[in-house]
N, C-alpha and C positions, 0 to 999 in steps of 0.2 A: 676558558670557553672549551665548551664539548665540544667532539667528532659532529658538524653539523650532518653528517648522514648517514645515517647506520644501518642494517640490514635487519626484516622482522622475521618471523619467526618462516615463510617463507622461505627468507633467503631474497625478496626483493629492494633492495635501495627504495631506502624513507627517510623522511627527518618527521619532526613535529611542532606544533602551535608553541612550543617554551622558546624551544632554539630558534622560532623565526623570533621572536617575539623578543628574547634577546639581543639578537644581530644586528638588528633594523632598531632596537632602543624606542620598543613599543611597552604598551602594559598590555599582558597578556590576554584582557578582557575584551579591550581590543583586535585582538589577531584574533581569536575567538567569534566575534561576532563578524567583521571580516569574512573568515568562512564560512562559519553559517547560511551567512548571504548571496557567496558565491554557489553554494550547496541548493539554495532555495530556488535560484536560476536554469540550476542544470538539471538534465537528463537524471533518469533513477541510476541508469547504467553506470552513468559516469560519476554519481552521489556514490555508489557504492564501493567500484573498484580504485577508485582514487581519495578516500579519504572513513576513515574509523577512529571512532569517537572512542572517549574512554576516561576515564575519573582519577585527579592525583589527591591525594590529602594532603591539606595544606591549615597551618596552625592559626586559629585567631587572635587578636588581644585578650579576650576573657580569658582566655588561657585550656578554650574548647578547638573543636576541630571540625570542618568542612573539607565533604567532597565539590571541586571544580571540577569544569569539564578540559579533556585536553584532547588532539586531534592530530591522531599519524598522516600523517600527509604522503603521495607519491611523488615524484616527478612532475609531473603533468597536476597534480592538485598544489603542489608548490606552484608553479609557474603562473597557475589562471589567479592565485590568490594573490602575488604579491606584482603582480602587472599594473595593480593602482598606483600601488606604495612612487613615493613620491620623495628629492631630497638630494642631499647638496652626497649622501654616499650611498643612498638607495640603487641607485644601476652598479658601483664596486659589490654591495654583497649582495646582490643578484648574481652576477657573475663568482664571486666565491662558490653560493650553497649551488651553482651549475658544474663547477668546476667539481666540488664533492665530490655532486653526482655523477660523473662521469668518470674520477677516477674510481667512485665503490662501482660503478657498471662495468667497466675494466679487470678490476678483484675477481668482482664474480663470472666473469667468463674465459679465468684462466686455469691452466691447466690443472696448475696448485689444486685450488680453489675448488673445482670440479670432483679433482680426487677426494680432498676431504670433506668436503658435503655429502657426498656418499658415503663415506666412513660414517658420517655421524645420523644418515636416517638408515644404516645397514644395524646401528649401534640401539638407533631409538625403536626398532624392529627387535630384538636380539630381545632389548628389555622389556616389551608387549606380551615376546612370546615366552617372557620365562618369568613373570607375574600370571599370566596367564597358567602357565602350567603348573605354579604353586599353587593360584587358588586350587586349581581342577584336585590335586593332593591334599588341600587340609580338604575337601570334600570327602573325596577317598576316606580319608584316617575317618571323618568323624562318622561316615556310613561302617567301619566298618568296625566301628566304636558301640556304634551301639547295636550292630546284626550281634556281636558276642553280649553282649548283653543279655536282647534279647532270646538272644537262641536257645537258654532253659527252661523259657514260656514257649517257644515253637516245639521242641523238644519235648514239652509233658504235653502239648495238646496233639503230638500227633502219637504220641504214647495210649492216652486217652482214646482216640479214637480207634486205632486194632485194637486194645481189649474189648472194644464193644461190639468187634466183626464187621465196621465201616469199612467200605475198600472204595478207593477213586477210581474213575475211569479208567486210567492208567496202566494200573495193575490186571484190567480186565482186557484192557488192549493189548496189553504184554504176551497176556495165555494163545491171545489170538492170535500173534503173529503180525499183529497191521497196529499202525496211529492211533492214539485217543484222538488226533481228529477225525483221522475217517472213519471212525466209529463213531464221536459225537455226528459225525455227517449221516451218517447210517441210520441213529438212532433217529433224526429230525425229519430225515426221508421216511423212514418208514413208518408217520406219524403216532411215535412212542412219546419223545418228549421237544418240546422250542425251548427257545434263548428270552430270557423276559428279565431283563435291567442286569445284564450281566452276570444270568444264571439258569442254571437250565432246570427248566420243570416237567414233570408229569403231563400230557395233558391227561382228562379229566377219568376217561376211560381206562386206567393203568393207577390211579391216585388210590392211595388204603389197597393197596394189594401188600402193603409192607414191603415194594420191594428198592425202596430208598430216604433218606431221611435231608433235611436241612439241617446243615449246624454252621456254626462263625469259624470262620477258617483266617488267622492270623499270617500274615504277610509282607517283608519291611519293604518300602517301594524304594524308587531310584535316591530319593531325600536320606533314606533312611530310619525314616518313618512306621512306625511300623499300623498296619492297617487293619482292621476287621474286616470280612466279607462273608458274604451267604454265599455256601458252597456244597453243593446238590452229590452225595454220597450216598452207593449202592449196598442194600446189604447180603446175605450170603445167596439167600430166596434170589432177591433179582438178577444177581451176576448170575445165575443158573438161569432166571428167563431171557438174559442179552444172549449168553451160548448158544442155549438153546434158539433163537429165533436168529441170531446169523448164521449157524449151522441149517438153518428149517431155509434161509434167504440163498444161501451158495447150492444148495441143492435143486433149487428152483431151477 
């Protein structure tokens, strides 16, 4: 005979329908039906708190297998189910279960168990943290690998950009001694450019003057994947226009 009472994953003392059937000498199917009858007549919160359905796999005569229901019962769930069990030894068996529940509850309240349970919880949390760190490390290594593989492509693109005389707003802003964020903000406030689909575009009156070009720009996202997006670059003529406009606005 297995232990009549054991603790579940939450540390709560419980028993199961198989143990009840074995101890009381009943068919497991009959015990399951008795449990489901009690559940049918019980409030929802009591069903959830005191009965947990699971499955057990059984072999059948033809060599196959089938899954049968089994229930985990709390002390209260057990008590209400076996309330109607009768027979010469039924009362003795009820007291055996009650005694087992009492001993398990006393053990769960002991200082030694509380310390042991605390250590189990801490070890579980440490393992979860280690698994999370390990997963993050794998993702970081994968992203670094992709970055290394894509570096020549990005470098080649930048060299092509430089060779054609195209200039980023960051470079122009650095020459003016301000941030690229502030420069872009000024250009928007002055009615020179506006933002559309994550890309800056010149207003109509400034287009076709040779100030800017739009080119695809590759970059690596947080997942280590190379993405291509449209980006506006300034020409030397455009750079001269911005600097003159900036000083003109500064002097005004």
